[in-house]
N, C-alpha and C positions, 0 to 999 in steps of 0.2 A: 355417239360421243366420236368427236373431231380431235385426233393427235395434232400435236403443233410441234415444230422446231423452235424451240423457244431463243436457242441460241442464233438460229438465223434471224428470227423476228428481231432481236434486239440488234444484231448488227445493221439490219435494214433501217432501222430506227435511229441509231445512236452512228454507225460507222465502225464501232469498236465495241468490245465486251470485256468487262472484268470478273474475275472469278478468283479462286485460292484452292491449293492442295489441301485437303485434309488426311491425314494419318493416322488419327487417334481412335478412328471407328466409332466415333460419338455422332449419333444423330443430333443431339443438342449442339455441337458445335457447327454442324450444317443449318440448323435452325438459326444460330447467332448471326452467321453469313448472310442468312436470307433476310434478317430484320434489318441488316446494314445495307442491303441494296446491291450485292453480288448478282451477277447474273447468271454464274454457273457454279458449279462445285466441282472438282476432279477427285474423287475417292480413290484412295492411293492403295491397290492391290498389287503393286510390283515390290515398293519398299517398306511396307506395313503389314500388320498382322490382320487385316480386316477380314472378317469371315463375309459369307454370300449373305446370311441373314442379317448380320450389321448393315450391309450395304442395302438391304430392302427398307429397314428403318431410315437408314440416311436419305434415300431416295423421296421416301414418304414424305421426310420432314423439309426436304428440299422444295418439294412440290406444294406444299401449303403457301409459300411465298412466290411462286411462278418462276422458280430458279431451276436451272436444267441440271439434273444430276448425271455426271459422265463417270466413268470409270478406267484408270490406267491398269491395264492388264499386266502379265509378267513379263510376257515378250511376244515378238511377231509371229510365232508359230503356235501361240496358245487360242487356237481358233474354236475348239471346244469350250473355254472358258468366256470366250465372247459371245458366242450363242446362248448360253447359259445365263449371262447376264441380261441380255436382252429378252430374255425369256421372262425374267424378274422385272421387265419394266424399266431398266436403266435407258436413259434417253439418248445415250452417246456413247463412244469408246475412244480412249487416247491408247495408242499402241506406241510402244518404246522401240528404239533402235531398229527401224525400216530403213534398209538400206539398199534395197533393189526394187525394180519394177515387179519382178516376180514374186517378191514376199507382198507388194502392195496389191496386187490381183487375187493373192490368194487370201488376202482378208476380206475384201469386197466379197470374195465369192462365198465366204464364211458368214457374213453377217446380212447379206441381201437374201431376200426371198426372190426364187424363179419370177421374170426370166434373168435377173440380174445376177443372181446367184444361187446358192442352193442350201440355204438356211433351212433348217426341217420345221415343220408346221407344229403349233401347240397351243394348248387354251388355258394357260396360268395366266398371271398377274399382268404380262406384257399385254396380251389384247383382252384385258379386263374380263378376264372369263367369259370370252364371246359375246361381251356386249359393243365392241367395236366394230363396225361395219368396215367389209371390205379390208380387213385389217392387214393383210398381206402387202398391199398396195399403200395404205397408209403409213405402214411400218417402213417400207423402203423409201418414202419422201421424208419421213419425219426424222431418221436416224442420222445422227450428226457424228462422221467418221473423221478421228483426227491421226495423224502419223506422225512421229517425232524423228527429225533428223538431227541426230546427235553423234556424229562419226565423220570421218574423212571420205569414208567410201559412200555413205548417204548424200554429203554434198555433191561428190563428183557424178552420182545417179540423179540428182534432184530434177534434172530435166526429165526424163524420163518416169520418175515417180509420179511428177504433176500431172501428167496427162493421163492418169489412172482413173478411169469412170468411177463415179461414186466417190470419191474422196473430196472431203469439205474442206481440210485446215492440215498445213504442216505446222508442226509445233517445233521450235527450236530448242534442243536442250544444251544450252551453252557449258553447264558443267562437264557432262561428258565427252563434248565435242571439243571443248578446251583441253580436257585430257588426252584425246585419242589422238589429237593435233600436236601434242609433247607441251603444253602451256596449263598444265592442271591450275584451274581455278582463275585463268588469267585472260577473263572475256575481254580483254581491253587489248590483248595482243594483236599486232597487225595483223597476222596471219587469221588469227580467229574472227577478227573484225571482218575481213574479205570474204571470207567464208559467210558469214552470217548476211552481210549485204549482198553475196551471189542468190542465195536460198530466197531473200526477201524479193529481190529482182523476179527471180524465175517464178515463184507464186503469182505475183503481180501480172505477169507477162500471160500466165495461163488461168486466171481468176479463180485461183486457190487461196483460202484465206491465210495469211501468213500470221502465225501467235510466236510468244517468245515469253519466257518467265524473267521477272523483275523481283527485286526485292525491297523496293521503297517508292513511294507515291510519285516522286521525281522521276526514279529511273522508269516507271511506267508512262509517265508523260512524255519522256525524252523518246521511248520507241513506238508510240503512238505517233508523233511528229515526225518518226522517222518513216513511218508507213505501215507498223505492225497494227495488227488489228484485234 
């Protein structure tokens, strides 16, 4: 069996990918998104009640439609949960509130197998119970790791964070960023817009995929034209 990085594959084909957060804990919701052609789903374990067992069912439903199942974990220090999620076959992780290079390095250390990190070996659903050859190498290559930039400090340190080996994507959390910058909910504030532009430029400079949340199709088109992927 060959593991694939579904997000990277779609990025190579189209230049951008589209997905949605799911906070309901429902595998059927994931299936509906897959039927409608989404490239990925972000299963929310930060602001939702989603259990580990539900996440496995949601991942299985996503896989039926070739849709990547990603999970947003609780916080950047929750490395134990990150490893557990990968052990049960989650395709990638989105880590909130990453503010320093030290945090970014710690995350990569937890989710990559040696020599890139120190993730522990396992024989469960992740490696499909031993049926994936050279699993540790394939897992390192296929994992999609996203870190969220959603604070003033994160923006200040984005240059260093983007140089973290193993980082695939920076995802701008505009709600928390605008709140931290003193403009709650005002994503169009000049100060917030300037910060978002800066993160985008640094991502492009270092070859890191820039991602961002949007609420409408029109907003998504605008962000894609701006350079977000």
